[in-house]
C-alpha positions in Angstrom: 0.0 0.0 0.0 2.8 2.5 0.9 4.7 1.6 -2.2 1.7 2.1 -4.3 0.9 5.5 -2.9 4.5 6.6 -3.1 4.7 5.6 -6.8 1.5 7.6 -7.5 3.0 10.6 -5.7 6.3 10.6 -7.6 5.1 9.6 -11.0 4.4 13.1 -12.2 7.9 14.2 -11.3 9.6 11.3 -13.2 8.9 12.7 -16.6 11.9 14.9 -16.7 9.9 18.1 -17.0 10.1 19.4 -13.4 12.9 22.0 -14.0 11.6 23.0 -17.4 8.1 23.6 -15.9 9.5 25.7 -13.0 7.5 23.7 -10.5 8.8 25.7 -7.5 7.5 28.9 -9.1 4.2 27.3 -9.9 3.8 26.3 -6.3 4.9 29.6 -4.9 2.9 32.1 -6.9 -0.9 32.3 -6.5 -3.4 32.5 -9.3 -3.4 36.4 -9.4 0.4 36.5 -9.8 0.4 33.8 -12.5 -2.4 35.7 -14.3 -0.3 38.9 -14.2 2.7 36.9 -15.5 0.6 35.8 -18.5 -0.2 39.4 -19.3 3.6 40.2 -19.1 4.4 37.3 -21.4 1.8 38.5 -23.9 3.5 41.9 -24.1 6.9 40.3 -24.3 5.9 37.9 -27.1 4.1 40.5 -29.2 5.8 43.8 -28.6 9.4 43.1 -27.4 11.0 39.8 -28.4 10.2 40.2 -32.1 12.3 43.4 -32.2 15.1 42.6 -29.8 17.7 41.8 -32.4 17.0 45.1 -34.1 17.2 47.0 -30.9 20.4 45.3 -29.9 22.0 46.3 -33.3 20.8 49.9 -32.9 22.1 50.1 -29.3 18.8 51.4 -27.9 15.3 50.3 -27.5 12.2 52.6 -27.5 11.7 52.8 -23.7 8.8 55.3 -23.9 6.9 53.0 -26.2 7.6 49.9 -24.2 6.9 51.6 -20.8 3.6 52.9 -22.1 2.6 49.3 -23.0 3.4 48.1 -19.5 1.9 51.2 -17.9 -1.4 50.7 -19.6 -1.5 47.2 -18.3 -0.8 48.4 -14.7 2.6 46.7 -14.6 4.8 49.6 -13.7 3.2 50.1 -10.3 2.2 46.7 -9.0 3.3 47.6 -5.4 2.9 51.3 -5.7 0.0 53.3 -3.9 -3.4 53.1 -5.6 -3.9 56.9 -5.2 -0.9 57.4 -7.6 -2.0 54.9 -10.2 -0.5 51.8 -8.7 -2.1 48.5 -7.8 -1.2 48.6 -4.1 -0.1 45.0 -4.0 2.7 43.5 -2.0 6.3 42.9 -3.0 5.6 39.3 -4.1 3.8 40.7 -7.2 6.9 42.7 -8.0 9.1 39.6 -7.8 6.7 37.7 -10.0 6.8 40.6 -12.5 10.6 40.6 -12.6 10.9 36.9 -12.9 8.6 37.0 -16.0 10.5 39.9 -17.4 13.5 37.6 -17.5 11.8 36.0 -20.6 12.9 39.0 -22.7 15.7 37.8 -25.0 18.1 40.6 -24.0 19.1 41.8 -20.6 19.0 45.5 -21.4 15.2 45.8 -21.5 14.3 44.1 -18.2 17.1 45.9 -16.5 15.8 49.2 -17.8 12.3 48.4 -16.6 13.5 47.4 -13.2 15.3 50.7 -12.8 11.9 52.4 -13.2 10.0 50.0 -10.9 12.5 48.9 -8.2 15.4 51.4 -8.2 14.3 54.9 -8.9 10.8 55.0 -7.4 10.6 52.9 -4.1 11.9 55.7 -1.9 9.7 58.3 -3.7 6.6 56.0 -3.2 7.5 55.4 0.5 8.8 58.8 1.7 8.0 61.4 -1.0 5.5 64.3 -0.5 2.1 64.2 -2.2 3.3 66.9 -4.6 6.4 64.9 -5.7 4.4 61.7 -6.0 1.9 63.4 -8.3 4.6 65.1 -10.3 7.0 62.1 -10.7 5.6 58.9 -9.4 2.1 58.9 -11.0 3.4 59.5 -14.5 6.1 56.9 -14.0 3.5 54.3 -13.0 1.4 55.1 -16.0 4.3 54.9 -18.3 4.1 58.5 -19.4 7.6 59.2 -17.8 10.8 57.3 -17.9 13.0 57.4 -14.7 16.6 56.8 -14.0 18.7 56.6 -10.8 21.7 58.7 -10.2 23.9 57.2 -7.5 27.2 56.0 -9.0 30.0 58.4 -9.8 33.4 58.0 -11.4 35.0 58.0 -8.0 32.4 55.9 -6.3 30.1 53.2 -7.6 29.3 50.6 -5.0 30.8 53.0 -2.4 27.7 55.1 -2.1 29.0 57.2 0.8 31.8 58.4 -1.4 29.4 60.4 -3.7 30.6 64.0 -4.1 27.8 65.5 -6.2 26.5 68.5 -4.2 23.1 70.3 -3.9 23.6 73.6 -2.1 20.6 75.4 -0.6 20.0 78.9 -2.0 16.7 80.3 -0.7 13.9 77.9 -1.7 16.1 76.2 -4.3 19.0 73.7 -4.6 22.0 74.3 -6.9 23.3 71.0 -8.0 26.9 70.4 -9.3 28.6 67.1 -10.0 28.8 64.1 -12.2 27.0 60.7 -12.3 28.1 57.6 -14.3 26.7 54.3 -15.5 23.2 55.8 -15.6 20.7 53.4 -17.2 17.8 55.0 -19.2 19.6 58.4 -19.1 19.1 59.3 -22.8 15.4 58.6 -22.7 14.6 59.6 -19.1 12.3 62.4 -18.1 13.6 62.6 -14.5 16.4 61.3 -12.3 16.2 60.2 -8.7 19.5 61.9 -7.7 21.7 61.2 -4.6 23.6 64.4 -3.6 25.3 65.9 -0.6 22.9 68.6 0.8 25.0 69.5 3.8 28.4 69.2 5.5 29.1 66.4 8.0 29.4 62.7 8.1 29.0 61.0 4.7 26.1 58.8 5.9 24.0 61.7 7.1 24.7 64.5 4.7 23.0 63.1 1.6 19.5 63.5 0.1 17.5 61.9 -2.7 16.2 64.6 -5.1 13.8 64.4 -8.0 15.4 66.3 -10.9 13.7 66.8 -14.3 16.2 65.8 -17.0 15.3 68.8 -19.1 16.4 71.2 -16.4 19.0 73.7 -17.7 22.5 72.5 -16.7 21.8 68.8 -17.1 24.2 67.5 -19.7 24.3 64.0 -21.2 28.0 63.9 -21.8 28.6 60.4 -23.2 26.8 57.3 -24.4 28.8 54.4 -22.9 29.7 51.6 -25.3 29.1 48.5 -23.2 30.2 44.9 -23.7 26.6 43.7 -23.0 23.1 45.1 -22.3 23.5 46.6 -25.8 19.9 47.8 -26.2 19.9 49.7 -22.9 21.3 53.3 -23.2 23.8 54.2 -20.5 25.3 57.6 -19.9 27.7 59.9 -18.1 25.7 62.9 -16.8 27.1 66.3 -15.7 25.2 68.7 -13.5 26.3 72.3 -13.9 24.5 74.8 -11.6 21.3 72.9 -12.0 18.5 74.7 -10.1 15.5 72.8 -8.7 13.1 73.5 -5.8 14.3 72.3 -2.4 10.9 70.8 -2.1 12.1 68.2 -4.6 14.0 66.4 -1.8 12.4 63.0 -1.1 11.4 62.8 2.6 13.8 64.4 5.0 17.0 66.1 4.0 20.0 64.2 5.1 18.4 60.7 5.0 19.2 60.0 1.4 21.8 57.4 2.2 19.4 55.6 4.5 16.6 55.7 1.9 19.0 54.4 -0.8 20.0 51.5 1.5 16.4 50.7 1.9 15.9 50.9 -1.9 18.8 48.5 -2.3 16.9 45.7 -0.6 14.2 45.8 -3.3 16.8 46.4 -6.0 18.9 43.4 -5.1 16.0 41.0 -4.9 14.7 42.4 -8.2 18.1 41.8 -9.8 18.0 38.1 -8.6 14.4 37.7 -9.9 15.4 39.1 -13.3 18.2 36.5 -13.8 16.2 33.3 -13.0 14.5 32.9 -16.4 17.7 33.6 -18.4 19.6 31.1 -16.3 16.8 28.6 -16.9 16.9 29.3 -20.6 20.7 28.9 -20.7 20.5 25.4 -19.3 17.4 24.4 -21.3 18.7 25.7 -24.7 22.0 24.0 -24.1 20.4 20.7 -23.3 18.3 21.0 -26.4 21.3 21.8 -28.5 23.4 19.0 -27.0 20.5 16.6 -27.6 20.5 17.4 -31.4 24.2 17.9 -31.9 26.1 14.7 -32.5 29.8 13.9 -32.0 31.5 10.6 -32.3 28.3 8.9 -33.3 26.1 10.0 -30.4 24.3 13.1 -29.1 26.6 15.3 -27.0 24.0 15.1 -24.2 24.9 11.4 -23.7 28.2 12.4 -22.3 27.9 12.1 -18.5 30.0 15.2 -17.9 27.5 17.3 -19.9 24.2 16.0 -18.4 25.7 15.9 -14.9 26.9 19.5 -15.2 23.5 20.7 -16.5 21.8 18.9 -13.7 24.0 20.5 -11.1 23.6 24.0 -12.7 19.8 23.6 -12.6 20.0 22.6 -9.0 21.9 25.8 -8.2 19.2 27.8 -10.0 16.5 26.2 -7.9 18.4 26.9 -4.7 18.6 30.6 -5.7 14.9 30.7 -6.5 14.1 29.2 -3.2 16.2 31.7 -1.3 14.6 34.6 -3.2 11.1 33.4 -2.3 12.1 33.1 1.3 13.5 36.7 1.4 10.4 38.0 -0.4 8.2 36.5 2.3 10.4 37.9 5.1 10.4 41.3 3.5 6.6 41.3 3.1 6.3 40.5 6.8 8.3 43.7 7.6 11.7 42.1 8.3 15.0 43.7 7.5 16.4 41.4 4.8 19.7 43.2 4.2 21.8 40.1 4.9 19.7 37.7 2.9 19.1 40.1 0.0 22.9 40.6 -0.1 23.5 36.8 -0.1 21.0 36.4 -2.9 22.5 39.2 -4.9 26.0 37.6 -4.4 24.9 34.1 -5.4 22.9 35.4 -8.4 26.0 37.3 -9.6 28.2 34.2 -9.3 25.7 32.0 -11.1 25.3 34.6 -13.8 29.1 34.2 -14.5 29.2 30.4 -14.0 26.2 29.1 -15.8 26.4 31.0 -19.2 30.2 30.2 -19.3 29.7 26.5 -18.6 26.8 26.3 -21.1 28.6 28.2 -23.8 31.4 25.7 -23.8 29.1 22.9 -24.9 28.0 25.0 -28.0 31.6 24.9 -29.3 32.3 27.4 -32.1 28.6 28.3 -32.4 28.7 29.7 -28.9 31.4 32.2 -30.0 29.0 33.7 -32.5 26.3 36.3 -32.1 23.8 34.0 -33.9 22.7 32.1 -30.7 21.1 33.3 -27.5 23.8 31.8 -25.2 26.5 34.3 -26.4 24.2 37.2 -25.6 23.4 35.7 -22.2 27.2 35.3 -21.6 27.7 39.1 -22.3 24.6 40.5 -20.6 24.7 38.5 -17.4 28.3 39.3 -16.6 26.9 42.6 -15.2 25.1 40.9 -12.4 28.4 40.6 -10.4 29.0 44.3 -10.8 25.8 46.4 -11.1 23.6 47.0 -8.1 26.5 46.3 -5.7 29.6 44.3 -6.7 30.2 40.8 -5.3 32.9 42.2 -3.1 30.5 44.8 -1.6 27.9 42.1 -0.9 30.6 40.0 0.9 31.5 43.1 2.9 27.8 43.6 3.9 27.4 40.0 4.8 30.6 40.0 6.9 29.4 43.0 8.8 26.0 41.5 9.5 27.7 38.4 10.7 29.9 40.4 13.0 33.1 39.2 11.4 34.1 42.3 9.5 37.3 44.3 10.3 37.0 46.1 13.6 38.3 49.6 14.2 41.1 49.7 16.7 39.9 50.9 20.1 41.4 54.2 21.2 
């Protein structure tokens, strides 16, 4: 009797389709989230993937056109307040959205969308004034505005505290001077969520986040950065030369910008991990399909134990990452500080985004070294995961600090 019941239980999982069906995701997401993902996939299949190769060749995709599609479907504000056009749903919906966005066949587009939904707007939605939310958040949720985030500088990327861009108070205005680098969406953005020093004092308490319209006099797009990957996403160096904006454009309290940005980073890092799950799945699946068809020495490549064992292990690591992300999501929804776990997830996702495309590309042989197959684009695009949104080394530093094992300052 026990054997019979056990056989019945495991039979559906013995078909070899478990990983390809993303059974963990199916079990985790509820019907509403799966329905939302179907809407996302429809937009991807009809309005994005057919044009990806063209956009990659041109070095830019039409962000305003794509954002409007997502905005009309309510997908740019799934966890933003209803009164500003959002759906008011919890962060689990945002993770579901980002996981499905990973089905886009180039990393530049989902990264660009995530900048809008999970990097430039969370602090505004949480701490901004009603006026700022109506001026910048509402049109970003509707897809009528494109946002970018200005944190990194030539002298400080992952080291946020090292930012030197200044915003000096003059009457009711701020005068902004400085430079930002690696700014995604910059050439198409309508506004930037800018981190700048608004006072003297300690680096962690002298910064503010400021909403700055990109058409403000003194904002100069200096250079379109030629990147190895993420080709269809525009990235720029931005100069601010005596840019004047109202002091009321500060998000929340002046001097809390560093803290707000650290809070934004929790969502950003989980979003980054969610975005990479589908591409990693696709890398393993496409490689398995190719090795099943490609023959060498009289048999399919996939028959080689080293290949199917490697792919099995890689898929296992993807599922462990997915499980950790879902755990962090639940903890975050419950109101917990997930700095450590989000950093661990970001670290692991970055390492897998290097390991998996590299391992898979090897089995494609010479074809993997061409631009004619998806695996080569994944190899180029996904390398950024270990750098952007906090480099691996910064994640390790954060994790070490939260474990209490980081370097200690000498006692005086």
